[in-house]
C-alpha positions in Angstrom: 23.8 19.7 -13.3 27.1 19.9 -15.2 29.8 17.2 -14.8 31.9 19.9 -13.1 29.3 20.3 -10.4 29.1 16.6 -9.9 32.9 16.4 -9.6 33.0 19.3 -7.1 30.4 17.6 -4.9 32.3 14.3 -5.0 35.6 16.0 -4.2 34.0 17.7 -1.2 32.7 14.4 0.1 36.1 12.7 -0.5 37.8 15.4 1.6 35.7 14.5 4.6 35.2 10.8 4.3 37.9 8.1 4.5 37.6 5.3 1.9 35.6 4.6 -1.2 31.9 3.8 -0.9 31.0 0.7 -2.9 27.3 0.3 -1.8 24.8 3.1 -1.8 21.4 3.2 -0.1 18.6 5.7 -0.7 16.2 5.7 2.2 12.6 6.7 1.5 9.9 8.3 3.6 9.9 7.0 7.2 12.8 4.6 6.5 15.8 6.8 7.4 16.2 5.2 10.9 18.3 2.5 9.3 21.2 4.9 9.1 20.5 6.2 12.6 21.6 2.8 13.9 25.1 3.0 12.4 27.7 2.5 15.1 30.3 5.0 14.1 28.9 7.2 11.2 30.4 10.1 9.3 27.5 12.5 8.7 27.4 15.2 6.0 24.3 17.4 5.9 23.3 18.2 2.3 23.8 21.9 2.9 27.5 21.3 3.5 27.9 19.6 0.0 28.4 21.9 -3.0 25.4 21.9 -5.4 23.4 19.5 -3.3 19.7 20.5 -3.2 17.6 20.6 -0.1 15.1 17.9 0.9 11.7 19.5 1.8 9.6 16.4 2.6 8.7 15.4 6.2 10.6 12.2 7.2 13.7 13.1 5.1 16.5 14.3 7.3 18.6 15.6 4.5 22.1 14.2 5.1 24.6 11.6 3.8 25.7 9.0 6.3 28.8 6.8 5.8 29.6 3.7 7.8 32.2 0.9 7.3 30.5 -2.5 7.4 32.2 -5.9 6.9 35.3 -4.2 5.5 33.4 -2.0 3.0 32.2 1.6 3.1 28.4 2.1 2.9 26.9 5.4 1.8 23.3 6.1 2.8 21.0 9.0 1.8 18.6 10.0 4.6 16.2 11.8 2.3 15.9 12.0 -1.4 14.7 14.7 -3.9 11.4 14.4 -5.7 10.2 15.8 -9.0 7.0 17.0 -7.2 9.1 19.3 -5.0 9.7 21.4 -8.1 13.2 20.0 -8.9 14.0 19.1 -12.4 15.2 15.5 -13.2 18.8 16.5 -13.3 18.6 17.7 -9.7 16.5 14.7 -8.5 19.2 12.3 -9.8 22.2 14.5 -8.9 23.1 12.4 -5.8 23.1 9.2 -7.9 25.5 10.8 -10.3 27.7 11.8 -7.4 27.6 8.2 -6.0 28.8 7.0 -9.4 31.6 9.5 -9.4 32.6 8.3 -5.9 32.8 4.7 -7.0 29.5 3.2 -5.8 28.9 -0.1 -7.7 25.6 -1.3 -6.1 22.6 0.9 -5.3 19.7 -0.1 -3.1 16.6 2.0 -3.6 13.8 2.1 -1.0 10.5 3.9 -0.9 7.1 4.1 0.8 4.5 3.0 -1.7 0.8 2.5 -2.2 -0.4 -1.1 -2.7 -2.1 -1.7 -6.0 -2.1 -5.5 -5.8 -5.2 -6.4 -3.9 -3.3 -9.2 -2.2 -1.0 -6.8 -0.5 -1.4 -5.4 3.0 -0.2 -2.2 4.7 3.2 -3.0 6.2 4.3 -5.5 3.5 7.7 -5.2 1.9 7.8 -5.6 -1.9 11.0 -6.5 -3.8 10.9 -4.4 -7.0 11.2 -6.7 -10.0 10.6 -4.0 -12.7 9.1 -0.5 -13.0 6.8 1.6 -15.1 7.8 5.2 -15.7 4.5 7.2 -15.7 6.1 10.5 -14.6 5.9 12.0 -18.0 9.6 12.7 -18.1 12.9 10.8 -18.4 16.1 11.9 -16.4 18.3 11.1 -19.4 16.6 13.8 -21.6 18.8 16.6 -22.7 22.5 17.0 -23.5 24.4 13.7 -23.3 27.6 13.3 -21.2 29.5 10.3 -22.5 31.2 9.8 -19.1 27.8 8.8 -17.7 27.3 5.9 -20.0 25.3 5.0 -23.1 23.0 7.6 -24.6 20.3 4.8 -25.1 20.9 2.4 -22.1 19.2 -1.0 -22.1 16.5 -1.2 -19.5 15.7 -4.9 -19.9 17.1 -5.8 -16.5 17.2 -2.7 -14.3 16.8 -4.6 -11.1 19.5 -7.2 -11.2 18.1 -10.8 -10.8 21.2 -12.1 -8.9 20.8 -9.3 -6.3 17.1 -10.0 -6.1 17.9 -13.6 -5.1 20.0 -12.2 -2.3 17.0 -10.3 -1.0 14.8 -13.4 -1.2 17.4 -15.5 0.6 17.9 -13.0 3.4 14.1 -12.6 3.8 13.6 -16.4 4.1 16.5 -16.7 6.5 15.1 -14.0 8.8 11.5 -14.9 8.5 10.4 -11.8 6.6 7.5 -12.0 4.2 8.8 -10.4 1.0 6.4 -9.7 -1.8 7.5 -9.2 -5.4 6.2 -6.9 -8.0 6.3 -4.0 -10.4 6.6 -0.4 -9.1 4.9 2.4 -11.1 6.0 6.0 -10.6 3.7 8.9 -10.9 4.8 12.6 -10.7 2.8 13.5 -7.6 2.3 15.2 -5.3 -1.4 14.4 -5.3 -2.2 10.8 -4.7 -3.7 8.8 -7.5 -7.4 8.7 -8.2 -9.3 5.4 -8.1 -9.4 5.4 -11.9 -5.7 5.9 -12.1 -5.1 3.0 -9.8 -7.4 0.8 -11.9 -5.3 1.8 -14.9 -2.1 1.0 -13.0 -3.3 -2.5 -12.1 -4.4 -3.1 -15.7 -0.9 -2.1 -16.9 0.7 -4.6 -14.5 1.7 -2.5 -11.5 1.7 -3.9 -8.0 2.6 -0.7 -6.1 2.7 3.0 -6.9 4.8 5.9 -5.7 6.5 9.2 -6.6 10.2 8.4 -6.6 12.8 5.7 -7.3 12.4 5.3 -11.1 14.5 8.3 -12.1 17.3 7.1 -9.8 17.1 3.6 -11.1 17.3 4.8 -14.7 20.4 7.0 -14.0 22.1 4.3 -12.0 21.6 1.8 -14.7 23.0 4.1 -17.3 26.1 4.5 -15.1 26.6 0.8 -14.8 25.5 0.3 -11.2 23.8 -2.9 -10.1 20.3 -1.7 -8.9 18.0 -3.3 -6.4 14.9 -1.9 -4.8 12.3 -2.5 -2.1 9.1 -0.8 -1.3 7.4 -0.5 2.0 3.7 -0.8 1.3 2.4 1.8 3.7 -1.1 2.1 2.5 -3.7 0.6 0.2 -4.1 2.8 -2.9 -7.2 4.8 -3.9 -10.3 2.8 -4.8 -9.4 -0.2 -2.6 -12.0 -0.8 0.0 -11.0 0.8 3.3 -8.2 2.8 1.7 -7.4 6.2 3.3 -4.6 8.4 1.8 -2.8 10.6 4.2 1.0 11.3 4.5 0.9 11.0 8.3 -0.5 7.5 8.0 2.2 6.7 5.4 4.8 7.7 7.9 3.2 5.8 10.7 3.0 2.6 8.6 6.6 2.9 7.6 7.5 3.3 11.3 5.7 0.1 12.2 7.5 -1.8 9.4 10.9 -0.3 10.2 12.3 -3.2 12.2 11.5 -5.7 9.5 12.8 -3.3 6.9 16.1 -2.7 8.8 16.6 -6.5 9.3 16.2 -7.1 5.5 18.5 -4.3 4.4 21.1 -5.1 7.0 21.3 -8.7 5.9 21.4 -7.8 2.2 24.2 -5.3 2.7 26.2 -7.9 4.6 25.9 -10.3 1.7 26.7 -7.5 -0.8 29.8 -6.6 1.1 31.0 -10.2 0.9 30.4 -10.2 -2.9 32.5 -7.0 -3.2 35.6 -8.4 -1.6 
């Protein structure tokens, strides 16, 4: 996507939304209900935004939802785009580029993930402390646009430690068990084999999925503060009792939604305070 297309998409959003969003949230599979609970939302279907792709995955509504909270405008994506859908990395990360163009300074990434850490259980929430890009491609590959940031951005602290402490404090205050760990991204769409999961565990992964990492890389390049949380919806292949099915992933995300919503709601409240 060229910078002109990003600007056109951002201008179209500005023409229909009052205010500047400072916090963005990308809602993963089965987690979109968070934005359904907004009290007075402004809703923009993806098809109404120039150059926006179409979300094809069940559980992704395909729309932007804006809501003012605690004096700040929040921008939520109900549905993301995945490499496995056939999109290139420029398209997958296009919404993050648009968020940056609009003025988003903090980005919360969420996903449904498979648990690799044998201490995890289906329904756990995991704060992402770091990631492993095993997708075989990087979203920064290709022609460099200086407006986006450094050509070779530092990835030492993608998931901001200060923001991680906010997640932990909110979880403790609200009685939510919050795991911590490393998220490893595969290209998908097939689930990983037991051998691949053994490899992931050996490499230090605690959860696996098919998203999030490209968005985190692009947001970091653009200077956003990134945080992420995975809903562990299933035990990964090779773990005793593990069964891999997208319908089960959606059902597990649905069971965990109240806990997830309570966590994200509390974190956004604290982030809004910090942005004042």
